C-alpha positions as a Markdown table, in Angstrom:
| # | Residue | x | y | z |
|---|---|---|---|---|
| 1 | Met | -7.9 | 10.8 | 0.4 |
| 2 | Thr | -6.5 | 14.3 | 0.6 |
| 3 | Asp | -8.7 | 16.4 | 2.8 |
| 4 | Leu | -9.2 | 19.9 | 1.3 |
| 5 | Leu | -9.8 | 21.6 | 4.6 |
| 6 | Arg | -8.2 | 19.8 | 7.5 |
| 7 | His | -5.9 | 17.0 | 8.4 |
| 8 | Asp | -8.6 | 14.6 | 9.5 |
| 9 | Arg | -9.6 | 11.8 | 7.1 |
| 10 | Arg | -13.3 | 12.8 | 7.3 |
| 11 | Pro | -13.5 | 16.4 | 8.4 |
| 12 | Pro | -16.6 | 18.6 | 8.7 |
| 13 | Leu | -16.6 | 21.4 | 6.2 |
| 14 | Arg | -14.8 | 24.5 | 7.3 |
| 15 | Ala | -13.9 | 27.3 | 5.1 |
| 16 | Cys | -13.1 | 30.9 | 5.4 |
| 17 | Leu | -13.4 | 32.2 | 1.8 |
| 18 | Ala | -13.1 | 35.8 | 2.9 |
| 19 | Ala | -9.6 | 35.1 | 4.1 |
| 20 | Ala | -9.0 | 32.5 | 1.3 |
| 21 | Ile | -7.3 | 30.2 | 3.8 |
| 22 | Phe | -7.5 | 26.4 | 3.6 |
| 23 | Ala | -5.6 | 23.5 | 5.1 |
| 24 | Ala | -4.7 | 20.4 | 3.2 |
| 25 | Ala | -3.3 | 17.0 | 4.0 |
| 26 | Cys | -2.3 | 13.9 | 2.2 |
| 27 | Gly | -1.6 | 11.3 | 4.9 |
| 28 | Ser | -0.2 | 13.7 | 7.6 |
| 29 | Gly | 1.9 | 16.7 | 8.4 |
| 30 | Asp | 1.0 | 19.5 | 5.9 |
| 31 | Ala | 0.6 | 22.9 | 7.5 |
| 32 | Asp | -2.1 | 25.4 | 6.9 |
| 33 | Ala | -1.4 | 27.6 | 3.9 |
| 34 | Pro | -3.2 | 30.4 | 2.0 |
| 35 | Ala | -4.9 | 29.5 | -1.2 |
| 36 | Pro | -3.8 | 31.5 | -4.2 |
| 37 | Ser | -5.9 | 34.5 | -4.8 |
| 38 | Asp | -8.1 | 34.8 | -7.8 |
| 39 | Thr | -8.8 | 38.5 | -7.3 |
| 40 | Pro | -8.2 | 40.4 | -10.6 |
| 41 | Ala | -5.1 | 42.6 | -10.5 |
| 42 | Gly | -5.9 | 46.2 | -11.3 |
| 43 | Thr | -9.1 | 47.6 | -12.7 |
| 44 | Gly | -10.4 | 48.7 | -16.0 |
| 45 | Asp | -8.0 | 48.0 | -18.9 |
| 46 | Asp | -5.4 | 46.6 | -16.3 |
| 47 | Ala | -7.7 | 44.0 | -14.9 |
| 48 | Ile | -6.8 | 40.3 | -15.4 |
| 49 | Ala | -9.8 | 38.3 | -16.6 |
| 50 | Leu | -10.4 | 35.3 | -14.4 |
| 51 | Pro | -10.6 | 31.9 | -16.2 |
| 52 | Ala | -13.8 | 29.9 | -15.9 |
| 53 | Val | -14.0 | 26.6 | -14.0 |
| 54 | Thr | -12.9 | 24.3 | -16.6 |
| 55 | Pro | -12.0 | 20.6 | -16.9 |
| 56 | Gly | -8.5 | 19.8 | -18.0 |
| 57 | Phe | -9.7 | 16.8 | -19.9 |
| 58 | Val | -13.0 | 15.8 | -21.4 |
| 59 | Ala | -13.9 | 12.5 | -23.2 |
| 60 | Gly | -17.1 | 11.1 | -24.6 |
| 61 | Asp | -20.4 | 12.5 | -25.8 |
| 62 | Pro | -20.8 | 16.2 | -25.3 |
| 63 | Glu | -24.6 | 15.8 | -25.2 |
| 64 | Ala | -24.6 | 12.8 | -22.8 |
| 65 | Gly | -27.1 | 12.5 | -20.1 |
| 66 | Val | -24.6 | 10.6 | -17.9 |
| 67 | Val | -21.6 | 12.7 | -16.8 |
| 68 | Ile | -18.8 | 11.3 | -14.6 |
| 69 | Gln | -16.7 | 14.1 | -13.1 |
| 70 | Glu | -13.4 | 13.4 | -11.3 |
| 71 | Trp | -12.0 | 16.1 | -9.0 |
| 72 | Ala | -8.4 | 15.3 | -8.2 |
| 73 | Asp | -5.1 | 16.7 | -7.2 |
| 74 | Phe | -2.1 | 15.5 | -9.2 |
| 75 | Gln | 0.1 | 15.5 | -6.0 |
| 76 | Cys | -2.3 | 13.4 | -3.9 |
| 77 | Pro | -1.2 | 9.8 | -3.5 |
| 78 | Phe | -4.8 | 8.6 | -3.2 |
| 79 | Cys | -5.5 | 10.3 | -6.6 |
| 80 | Ala | -2.6 | 8.5 | -8.2 |
| 81 | Arg | -3.9 | 5.2 | -6.7 |
| 82 | His | -7.4 | 5.9 | -7.9 |
| 83 | Tyr | -6.0 | 6.5 | -11.4 |
| 84 | Thr | -3.8 | 3.4 | -11.4 |
| 85 | Glu | -6.5 | 1.1 | -10.1 |
| 86 | Asn | -9.6 | 2.4 | -11.8 |
| 87 | His | -9.1 | 4.7 | -14.9 |
| 88 | Glu | -9.3 | 1.9 | -17.5 |
| 89 | Ala | -12.5 | 0.5 | -16.1 |
| 90 | Ile | -14.0 | 3.9 | -15.7 |
| 91 | Glu | -13.2 | 4.8 | -19.3 |
| 92 | Ala | -14.8 | 1.6 | -20.5 |
| 93 | Leu | -17.9 | 2.3 | -18.4 |
| 94 | Val | -18.2 | 5.8 | -19.9 |
| 95 | Glu | -18.1 | 4.4 | -23.3 |
| 96 | Glu | -20.6 | 1.6 | -22.4 |
| 97 | Val | -23.2 | 4.0 | -21.1 |
| 98 | Gly | -22.6 | 6.6 | -23.8 |
| 99 | Gly | -21.6 | 9.1 | -21.2 |
| 100 | Arg | -19.0 | 11.9 | -20.8 |
| 101 | Phe | -16.0 | 12.0 | -18.5 |
| 102 | Glu | -14.6 | 15.3 | -17.1 |
| 103 | Tyr | -11.4 | 15.6 | -15.2 |
| 104 | Tyr | -11.0 | 18.7 | -12.9 |
| 105 | Glu | -7.7 | 19.5 | -11.3 |
| 106 | Ile | -7.6 | 20.8 | -7.8 |
| 107 | Gly | -4.4 | 22.3 | -6.4 |
| 108 | Ser | -4.6 | 21.8 | -2.7 |
| 109 | Pro | -2.6 | 24.5 | -0.8 |
| 110 | Gly | -0.5 | 21.9 | 0.9 |
| 111 | His | 0.7 | 20.5 | -2.4 |
| 112 | Pro | 2.8 | 23.2 | -4.1 |
| 113 | Glu | 3.9 | 20.9 | -7.0 |
| 114 | Ser | 0.3 | 20.4 | -8.0 |
| 115 | Leu | 0.7 | 23.6 | -10.0 |
| 116 | Asp | 3.8 | 22.3 | -11.8 |
| 117 | Ala | 1.9 | 19.1 | -12.6 |
| 118 | Thr | -1.2 | 20.8 | -13.9 |
| 119 | Val | 0.8 | 23.2 | -16.0 |
| 120 | Ala | 2.6 | 20.3 | -17.6 |
| 121 | Ala | -0.6 | 18.4 | -18.2 |
| 122 | Arg | -2.4 | 21.4 | -19.7 |
| 123 | Cys | 0.5 | 22.3 | -21.9 |
| 124 | Ala | 0.7 | 18.8 | -23.2 |
| 125 | Gly | -3.1 | 18.9 | -23.6 |
| 126 | Ala | -2.7 | 22.0 | -25.8 |
| 127 | Gln | -0.9 | 19.6 | -28.3 |
| 128 | Gly | -3.6 | 16.9 | -27.9 |
| 129 | Ala | -1.8 | 14.8 | -25.3 |
| 130 | Tyr | -3.5 | 15.5 | -22.0 |
| 131 | Ala | -4.5 | 11.8 | -21.5 |
| 132 | Asp | -0.9 | 10.7 | -22.0 |
| 133 | Ala | 0.4 | 13.4 | -19.7 |
| 134 | Arg | -2.0 | 12.5 | -17.0 |
| 135 | Arg | -0.9 | 8.9 | -17.1 |
| 136 | Val | 2.8 | 9.6 | -16.8 |
| 137 | Ile | 2.3 | 12.3 | -14.2 |
| 138 | Tyr | 0.4 | 9.9 | -11.9 |
| 139 | Glu | 2.6 | 6.9 | -12.7 |
| 140 | Asn | 5.7 | 8.9 | -11.8 |
| 141 | Gln | 4.3 | 10.9 | -8.9 |
| 142 | Ala | 7.1 | 9.8 | -6.5 |
| 143 | Ser | 9.8 | 11.2 | -8.8 |
| 144 | Trp | 8.5 | 14.8 | -8.8 |
| 145 | Ser | 6.2 | 15.2 | -5.7 |
| 146 | Gly | 8.1 | 17.2 | -3.1 |
| 147 | Ser | 11.1 | 17.8 | -5.4 |
| 148 | Leu | 12.8 | 21.2 | -5.9 |
| 149 | Glu | 13.2 | 20.1 | -9.5 |
| 150 | Ala | 9.6 | 19.2 | -10.0 |
| 151 | Asp | 9.1 | 21.5 | -13.1 |
| 152 | Thr | 12.2 | 20.0 | -14.8 |
| 153 | Ile | 11.1 | 16.4 | -14.1 |
| 154 | Leu | 7.6 | 17.1 | -15.3 |
| 155 | Arg | 8.8 | 18.7 | -18.5 |
| 156 | Ala | 10.9 | 15.6 | -19.2 |
| 157 | Leu | 7.8 | 13.4 | -18.5 |
| 158 | Val | 5.6 | 15.1 | -21.0 |
| 159 | Leu | 8.2 | 16.1 | -23.6 |
| 160 | Pro | 7.8 | 12.8 | -25.6 |
| 161 | Phe | 4.1 | 13.7 | -26.3 |
| 162 | Ala | 4.9 | 17.2 | -27.6 |
| 163 | Ala | 4.9 | 17.6 | -31.4 |
| 164 | Asp | 6.4 | 21.1 | -31.0 |
| 165 | Thr | 9.0 | 21.4 | -28.3 |
| 166 | Ala | 9.3 | 25.2 | -28.5 |
| 167 | Glu | 5.5 | 25.5 | -28.1 |
| 168 | Leu | 5.6 | 23.3 | -25.1 |
| 169 | Asp | 8.4 | 25.2 | -23.5 |
| 170 | Asp | 6.7 | 28.5 | -24.2 |
| 171 | Cys | 3.5 | 27.2 | -22.5 |
| 172 | Leu | 5.4 | 25.8 | -19.5 |
| 173 | Ala | 7.1 | 29.2 | -19.0 |
| 174 | Asn | 4.0 | 31.4 | -19.5 |
| 175 | Gln | 0.9 | 29.6 | -18.3 |
| 176 | Arg | 1.6 | 29.3 | -14.6 |
| 177 | Leu | -0.4 | 32.4 | -13.6 |
| 178 | Thr | -3.4 | 31.3 | -15.7 |
| 179 | Val | -3.3 | 27.7 | -14.5 |
| 180 | Gly | -2.9 | 28.8 | -10.9 |
| 181 | Arg | -6.1 | 30.8 | -11.2 |
| 182 | Ile | -7.9 | 27.9 | -12.7 |
| 183 | Leu | -6.8 | 25.7 | -9.8 |
| 184 | Asn | -8.1 | 28.2 | -7.3 |
| 185 | Arg | -11.4 | 28.5 | -9.1 |
| 186 | Asn | -11.7 | 24.7 | -9.3 |
| 187 | Leu | -11.0 | 24.4 | -5.6 |
| 188 | Arg | -13.7 | 26.8 | -4.7 |
| 189 | Ala | -16.2 | 25.3 | -7.2 |
| 190 | Ala | -15.4 | 21.8 | -5.8 |
| 191 | Met | -16.1 | 22.9 | -2.3 |
| 192 | Gly | -19.4 | 24.5 | -3.5 |
| 193 | Gln | -20.5 | 21.2 | -4.8 |
| 194 | Gly | -19.8 | 19.3 | -1.6 |
| 195 | Val | -16.4 | 18.0 | -2.5 |
| 196 | Arg | -14.5 | 17.5 | 0.8 |
| 197 | Ser | -11.5 | 15.5 | -0.3 |
| 198 | Thr | -9.6 | 14.3 | -3.3 |
| 199 | Pro | -10.2 | 12.2 | -5.2 |
| 200 | Thr | -14.0 | 12.7 | -5.4 |
| 201 | Thr | -16.2 | 11.4 | -8.3 |
| 202 | Ile | -19.4 | 13.1 | -9.0 |
| 203 | Val | -22.0 | 11.1 | -11.0 |
| 204 | Glu | -24.7 | 13.0 | -12.8 |
| 205 | Val | -27.6 | 11.5 | -14.6 |
| 206 | Asp | -30.1 | 13.8 | -16.3 |
| 207 | Gly | -29.4 | 16.5 | -13.7 |
| 208 | Ala | -29.5 | 14.3 | -10.6 |
| 209 | Arg | -26.2 | 14.0 | -8.9 |
| 210 | Thr | -24.3 | 12.1 | -6.2 |
| 211 | Ala | -20.7 | 12.4 | -4.9 |
| 212 | Leu | -18.5 | 9.4 | -4.2 |
| 213 | Pro | -15.4 | 10.4 | -2.2 |
| 214 | Gly | -12.2 | 8.5 | -2.2 |
| 215 | Val | -10.7 | 5.8 | -4.4 |
| 216 | Thr | -13.8 | 4.6 | -6.2 |
| 217 | Ser | -14.2 | 1.6 | -8.4 |
| 218 | Ala | -16.0 | 1.5 | -11.8 |
| 219 | Glu | -18.5 | -0.9 | -10.2 |
| 220 | Ala | -19.4 | 1.7 | -7.5 |
| 221 | Ile | -19.8 | 4.3 | -10.2 |
| 222 | Arg | -22.0 | 2.0 | -12.2 |
| 223 | Ala | -24.2 | 1.4 | -9.2 |
| 224 | Ala | -24.5 | 5.2 | -8.7 |
| 225 | Val | -25.5 | 5.6 | -12.4 |
| 226 | Asp | -28.1 | 2.8 | -12.0 |
| 227 | Ser | -29.5 | 4.3 | -8.8 |
| 228 | Leu | -29.8 | 7.8 | -10.3 |
| 229 | Arg | -31.5 | 6.4 | -13.4 |
| 230 | Gly | -34.0 | 4.5 | -11.2 |
| 231 | Ala | -34.7 | 7.7 | -9.3 |
| 232 | Ser | -35.4 | 9.8 | -12.4 |
């Protein structure tokens, strides 16, 4: 798992939101770094509206009583492993229970290419291809993570899914600020919900919730759904 706040695998929660400083790690060695600010620039007519906390991808019944949220960082190896090992079974589970799946991106401060990856995914998503982009971004994580050419590599990965290349390139060039603010909002929202590391799966059944940190199988998620149903 990638710890959002410290280098330890299971750290206690520590945050200094006033200073907006977080530490991140994915295995070892990432230094403390400031999170991007989501403070509006200017006031009045010059103020920049802050985006809401929004999932990058949603699938399933919009009115479902069972909601499975995944909070993940595209640059986190554990998130890539979670996707590779479990996404097909989780998608089948969501369909089986008539639920809804929501994928929320977190850009941990120690993972600067998370922004490039999320921009690529959301720009592909603007053309209806978020699921395909998510797949190739995770499957090819080693090719772009830590690369000075990450944005170019990611563009090449999502390009086959774009019906309109010019629209894709315009989005990639102009959505970095907006997506950066979304990542920062998502990070703060995740911490507020008790998410300590990526990936974390939050299972909600009729308003009752539980969090499952780490690489989590569909069987574990199903058990959580059954447990919450029994408690309701």
